[in-house]
C-alpha positions as CSV (number, residue, x, y, z in Angstrom):
1,M,-112.8,108.3,-61.6
2,Q,-115.6,110.8,-61.0
3,I,-115.6,114.4,-62.3
4,T,-118.1,116.8,-60.7
5,L,-118.7,120.3,-62.2
6,L,-120.2,122.9,-60.0
7,R,-121.2,126.5,-60.8
8,H,-121.1,129.2,-58.2
9,G,-124.4,130.4,-56.9
10,Q,-126.1,133.7,-57.5
11,P,-123.7,136.5,-56.7
12,V,-124.4,139.1,-54.0
13,V,-123.8,142.0,-56.4
14,Q,-126.9,143.1,-58.3
15,L,-126.5,144.0,-62.0
16,S,-129.3,146.1,-63.4
17,G,-130.0,149.2,-65.4
18,M,-127.7,150.9,-67.9
19,A,-124.0,151.4,-67.6
20,R,-121.4,153.5,-69.4
21,G,-118.3,152.1,-70.9
22,K,-116.1,153.8,-68.4
23,D,-118.0,152.0,-65.6
24,F,-117.3,148.4,-66.8
25,A,-114.0,148.1,-64.9
26,A,-115.6,149.0,-61.6
27,I,-118.6,146.7,-62.3
28,A,-116.3,143.8,-63.1
29,K,-114.3,144.4,-60.0
30,A,-117.4,144.4,-57.8
31,Y,-118.8,141.3,-59.5
32,D,-115.5,139.4,-59.0
33,A,-115.3,140.5,-55.3
34,S,-118.8,139.4,-54.5
35,G,-119.8,136.3,-52.6
36,I,-122.9,134.2,-53.2
37,V,-126.4,134.8,-51.9
38,D,-127.3,131.3,-50.8
39,R,-125.1,128.6,-49.1
40,P,-124.5,125.4,-51.1
41,S,-126.5,122.3,-50.1
42,P,-125.0,119.9,-47.6
43,E,-124.5,117.4,-50.5
44,T,-122.6,119.9,-52.5
45,L,-120.4,120.9,-49.5
46,A,-119.6,117.2,-48.9
47,K,-118.3,116.6,-52.5
48,P,-114.9,118.4,-52.1
49,R,-114.3,116.8,-48.7
50,H,-114.0,113.4,-50.3
51,A,-112.2,114.4,-53.5
52,N,-108.5,113.7,-54.3
53,Y,-108.3,117.0,-56.2
54,V,-110.3,120.2,-56.2
55,V,-109.8,122.9,-58.9
56,C,-111.5,126.2,-58.7
57,S,-111.1,129.9,-59.3
58,D,-109.8,132.0,-56.5
59,L,-112.7,134.4,-56.8
60,P,-114.7,134.7,-53.5
61,R,-117.9,133.3,-55.0
62,S,-116.0,130.2,-56.2
63,V,-114.2,129.6,-53.0
64,E,-117.3,130.2,-51.0
């Protein structure tokens, strides 16, 4: 059995500067809805095609 762990790439959303506490819910929502900046390598994309099981979050950046 082989287990491969992958982390999503850099998210499209940019986090910078200061934020107020009341802004955190909107920031988290934008972060969770963001995709990733770069496409995964061909080797990375091939991994799930040959796997018996794939488990991932349903967040866009994970699925992407």
